[in-house]
Structure formats: structure tokens, C-alpha cells
VOSEZA-756239 format. One record per residue (C-alpha): x, y, z; residue in one letter. Coordinates in steps of 0.2 Angstrom, whole numbers, plus 5000, padded with zeros to 4 digits. Example, Ala and Ser with C-alpha at 12.3 -4.5 7.8 and 13.67 -1.06 7.14 Angstrom:
2
506249785039a/506849955036s/
***
This chain:
464
474351954922x/475051894905x/473851824892x/474651654894x/474451654913x/472651714911x/472251564899x/473051444912x/472051524926x/470451504916x/470751324911x/471051284930x/469451364934x/468451264921x/469251104926x/468851134944x/467151174940x/466951014930x/467650904944x/466550984956x/464950954945x/465550774942x/465650744961x/464050824965x/463250704951x/464050554959x/463250594976x/461550644969x/459850544967x/459950464950x/459250314941x/460150154946x/461350104932x/461249914935x/459349914936x/458550064930x/456850024938x/457650084954x/458550234960x/460350264967x/460950384980x/462750434983x/463250294970x/462250154980x/460550084975x/459150144986x/457350094989x/456250234993x/455050215008x/454150335019x/452650415027x/452350585034x/451050685044x/450950815030x/451250855012x/451951025013x/453250955025x/454351125025x/452851215033x/452651105049x/453351175066x/454151005072x/455050965057x/456750895064x/455850775076x/454750715063x/456250675051x/457050585065x/455650475069x/455550435050x/457250385050x/457150285066x/455950165058x/456950155041x/456050285031x/457050385018x/455750465007x/454550615009x/453350724999x/453450904998x/452051004989x/452451194988x/450751224996x/450251365008x/448451315011x/448451255029x/448251355045x/449951435050x/450751425032x/451651565024x/451551615005x/453051634995x/452851824991x/452951975002x/451252035009x/450952225010x/450152335023x/448552345012x/448452145012x/448952124994x/450652044989x/452052104978x/452651974967x/454252054964x/454652034982x/454851864992x/454351825008x/455951785018x/455251675031x/454351565019x/455951535009x/457051515025x/455751375030x/456051285013x/457951305014x/457951235032x/456851085026x/458151055012x/459651055024x/458850945037x/458250805024x/459950815016x/460750785032x/459750635035x/459950555018x/458050585015x/457550594997x/456250734993x/454950724979x/454350904977x/452750954968x/452951124961x/451251164957x/450051124972x/448551114961x/447251134974x/448051304980x/447351374964x/445551334965x/444051374976x/444351444993x/446251434992x/446251534976x/445251674985x/446851704996x/448251644983x/449451794979x/449351734960x/447551794961x/447451964951x/446452034965x/447751984978x/449252064971x/449952244964x/450752164948x/449352134937x/447452144934x/446152014929x/445952114913x/447752114908x/447951924912x/446351844909x/446451764926x/444951744936x/444651814953x/443451674958x/443551494953x/442251394962x/442551224953x/443551074957x/445251064948x/444650924936x/443551054928x/445151154924x/444351324924x/445851424930x/446851494916x/448351504927x/448751334920x/448551394902x/449951524902x/451351434893x/451851474875x/451051314868x/449451364876x/448851554878x/450551614879x/450151734894x/451851824897x/451351924911x/450851784921x/452251664915x/453451794920x/453051774938x/452851584937x/454551574930x/455151684944x/454351574957x/455151404949x/456851494948x/456751544967x/456351354970x/457851294960x/458951424968x/458751314984x/458551144977x/459951134964x/461151144979x/460550984985x/460750814978x/459250734986x/457850814976x/456550744963x/455350854954x/453550824950x/452650964941x/450950944949x/449750864961x/448350774952x/448250884937x/447050874923x/447651014912x/448350984894x/450150904893x/450951064887x/450951134904x/451950994913x/453150984898x/453551164898x/453951154917x/455050994915x/456051064901x/456251234911x/456851144926x/458051034916x/458751174906x/459151274922x/459951124930x/460951084914x/461651264914x/462251234932x/462951054928x/461750974940x/460750814936x/458850814939x/457350694937x/455650744933x/453950674932x/452050724932x/450550674942x/448850654933x/447150654941x/446350504933x/446450344944x/446550224928x/448250224923x/447750164906x/446850324903x/447650434890x/448050574902x/449550474908x/450150444890x/450950614892x/452050544905x/452350364900x/452650394881x/453850544884x/455450474893x/456350614884x/455350734895x/455050634911x/456450524917x/455250434929x/453350404931x/452350434947x/450950304948x/450150354964x/448450364958x/448550174956x/448450174975x/446550204973x/446450024967x/446149884979x/446749694982x/447249594966x/446649744954x/447949854963x/449349724960x/448849684942x/448649854936x/450449904943x/451149754934x/450349814918x/451249984920x/452849894924x/452749804907x/452249964898x/454050034902x/454949874897x/455749964882x/456250114891x/456550064909x/456250204922x/455750204941x/453850194945x/453650304960x/452250294973x/452350464982x/450550444989x/449750274995x/447950305000x/447050205013x/446550245031x/444950215041x/444850405043x/444750435024x/443750395009x/444950294998x/445050135007x/445350085025x/446950045035x/447149875028x/446949945010x/448350065013x/449549945022x/449249815009x/449549934995x/451249985002x/451849795002x/451149764984x/452149904978x/453749854984x/453549664980x/452949724963x/454549794958x/454149984960x/455450114966x/454550204980x/453150184992x/452550325004x/451050325015x/449950475011x/449550605025x/448050585036x/446650585035x/446750495018x/448250385022x/449250315037x/450550465037x/451850415050x/450650335063x/450950175073x/450450065059x/451550155046x/453050155059x/452849965060x/452749925042x/454150045038x/455249955050x/454749785044x/455149835026x/456849895031x/457149725041x/456649635025x/457649725013x/459249705025x/459049515021x/458349525003x/459349604989x/457749694982x/458649774967x/459049604960x/457149534963x/455949494950x/454049504953x/452949344950x/451849454940x/450549324935x/450849214950x/451549074940x/452549004954x/451249004967x/449748884967x/448248834978x/448149034979x/446549144979x/446549324973x/447549434985x/448049294996x/450049304992x/451249394981x/452949324977x/454549424972x/456249314970x/458049294964x/458149134955x/459349014964x/459549124979x/457949194987x/456049184986x/455049314997x/453149294998x/451949425006x/450249375013x/449149525016x/447949425028x/448849255032x/448449105022x/449348955014x/450048924996x/451248814987x/452848884979x/453548794965x/455448764968x/455548614956x/456848714946x/457948734961x/459348624968x/459948614986x/459048665002x/458348835008x/457948905025x/456248985028x/456049125040x/454449215044x/454349405047x/452849465058x/452549635049x/451449705063x/452749675077x/454349695066x/455049535072x/455849385063x/455449205069x/456649065070x/457248995053x/456848825048x/457548705034x/456648675018x/457048535006x/457048574987x/456648534973x/454748524977x/453248614979x/453348694996x/451848735006x/451948905014x/450748925029x/450849085039x/451049065058x/449649175061x/448349295053x/448749475047x/450249535037x/451649405035x/453149385024x/453949215021x/455749225016x/456649075008x/458549095006x/459648964998x/460748865010x/462648915009x/463848765009x/
***
């Protein structure tokens, strides 16, 4: 082939690759250009809602049926920790005859599960938020059997790496040097080599799919340098392949004002979205107020605020069923980008309650353009309201939606509006709309729920 022909062929290949990358980017999960507080997928804005029976979803046996159930009730969002600590789970590395692992060899069945999970979620337009390092797999009993534990592999020793063979304390004590391997900390190159190998293996699958978000850890308490390192690592690998990705970190502290969280909030150049799941330990009015503080906190650099874990179940320790269901609605009415029920026993998972509330939320956003709404952060437009009685989000001149956690009656100020509205009530528990009724404006409108329990009143400007 002549030199000119080779040059033409090279240019054609480069242009084709660029077009392919651009096409992939347009279909991938990305920050919504018209309102960066939300996500877009395949070029359209998308509200992420979900609930699942487990967190390391790629390891469950009935995956397809579970994903179908989620989609059937309007869900489109799952969490996936790269965890192996449950019964029947596989570890990512090859297990040898003597019971130890070879970190230079991968377990094919583990990665086949992961690949299948990505294919099935992608097929159903379900967004996956991955947690790369499943923190609790590296402490206490789980560390005892973890392949990265020096006593469990043939690749390095405790003496060579400084890694402990036993860690008896909770992750908040940060007594496993595994999370101090990065160059800005102890620069333990032997351990880091295998950590990078593991993350590169994850990316060898995920970068082929446009439905993946990346969270570095689950409830970490280590120094910021660890998460910063892995975010940069993932972003560089993705950039080399021309794939857009978005990353965040999840800190342990329940108070989002704690300085731990500054490493995410104050560094949009490293983390392009913020997971505020730990706020879902808060209850009632405090839960709403704190979320609104965080929403205001990012006003100068808008990013999605995600809730991949919503706690609250009668079976758990972090609030009851009602707390969990209320948190779900307050998050969405508060202008946050995602809301997913945490797995049992600490959350609703995808039980009957979760199914009903997911379905009702889908019914609401089919009528309400949630991406154009503004939360009434301080409840200025609501009066005769007690704490946690009602929450408002609205599109001025078009729609007003009021969520009541336990029924009730409040007054809504429509004095600035002209014309008439229709009012329609959504019975959240039954996922059923009631018949619409006319409302005259301008004036203060009394909104009294038709019954107790979870209700949404939706006022829509009458079209003429």
C-alpha cells in the first residue's frame, strides 16, 4: 500500500473511532445539560429511583426476574457493591487446591456473573451505581477469608506488604493498611499493583456499557487520598478509551456537615456527583432541612445529589418502615437526583411497600415535569403547617405538587398566580389517582388529604 493510501486509511479509522465515541457518549448516563442537578440517559432527562433485595446484585441467583420486577413498578436504578461476603458468593480471583488464591489469575465464574449483570441492566435501561471497594469485605470476619489478605494468597506476605492478617475492629477505626496503599499515603506498590489489576478488570467490562456510575467506597472513614486516587485512575482509563464516566465517594459520617464530606463536596474536579445516602439516617423535618442545606451547598457548581441507600424498615436499626418511605419522597420532592431503597433488613428493598411507592412516584412524574421543579426549601408557600406535615415542589405558573407523609391539611399560597387550576390526589399506598377537581386562583388554597397515610396533591394550571 502506498504511503498516501496508508495515511487515508489511518484518517478513516481515526474518524470512525471518534464518531463511535461520540455516539457512545450521547447514549451514556451523563449530567443533564439543561439542569445539572439531574441525570440524562440516551440524551433524555431521567429520575433515578429503585430498590433491590441485595446490594451486590450481580451475585444473586434470580437476577433477571428481580430486574423485571423492578422495571414493572417503574424502577430504573440499582446499587452494586463489588462484594463477596454473602453465602454463595464468589471471589474475583482463582482459588487453588490448597485453599489460597492466585491474584494473578481471575475466577471466570465471578466475572461472568458481573458481565451478565451489566448486560441485563443495560438491556432494561437500568442505571447501575457501582461501589468499587466494598469496605466491610476488608474487616473482621470477612477479611479472614478475603483473597487480598496476605495469609490467603500466594502473591505476597504480611511482612512484604505490612498488611494485617487479622483485623478485629469496625471499619471506622481504619486499622486495615489495605486502604493506605496509594502513593500519597504509604505507597505500598506490591498491594497497589493487585488493587489496580482488580479495578482494571472491572473497567474492562463496565466501559463497554453506558449505564454505569462509579462510587469509590461504601461508608469509608479513611483519608481522602484513597478515593481521590481511584477516581482519577478510573477517569484516566475511561478518557483513554474515549468514554465519559462520573465518580463519587461515600463517607461514613451521618452528618453531611462533617469535614469528611468536604473531600467530595469541595472537589468537583475529582468527583462529578455527590452521594448523600448517609443523610438518610436523619428523620422527619431534619432529614428535609439537611438535604436542602446540601442542595444549596452546591449552588455554585451544580451536580447531581444521589441517594443510593435509603434506610428505614421495621426489621432494621435505622428507622422504621414509615421513616424509609418518607425519606424516599422527601428526597425526590427536595430536588435530589436519585432515591433507592436500601436492602433488607435495614431498608425496604423491593418489598410490597417499595413496589407501591416506586409505582406511585412513576405515576406522579408522568404528570409532573420533575426536572423543571423547584423545592419550596423553607416552606414559604405553605402555611398552617407543622413540622414534617407537608412538602412542596413546583413549577411557577404551571404545577404545584404537595407531599403529605401522614395526611393532613395545609394552605398553599397561589396569590401570585392567575387563572384556574385542577387538583388531583394520588393515593400513594394504592398507586391510584382520584378524580380531578377545579381550584380557583389567586388565593390561599386549603389542601386537605382525602385520608390518612401518604398522599400527593397535584395542582395543574388549567389549559384554555
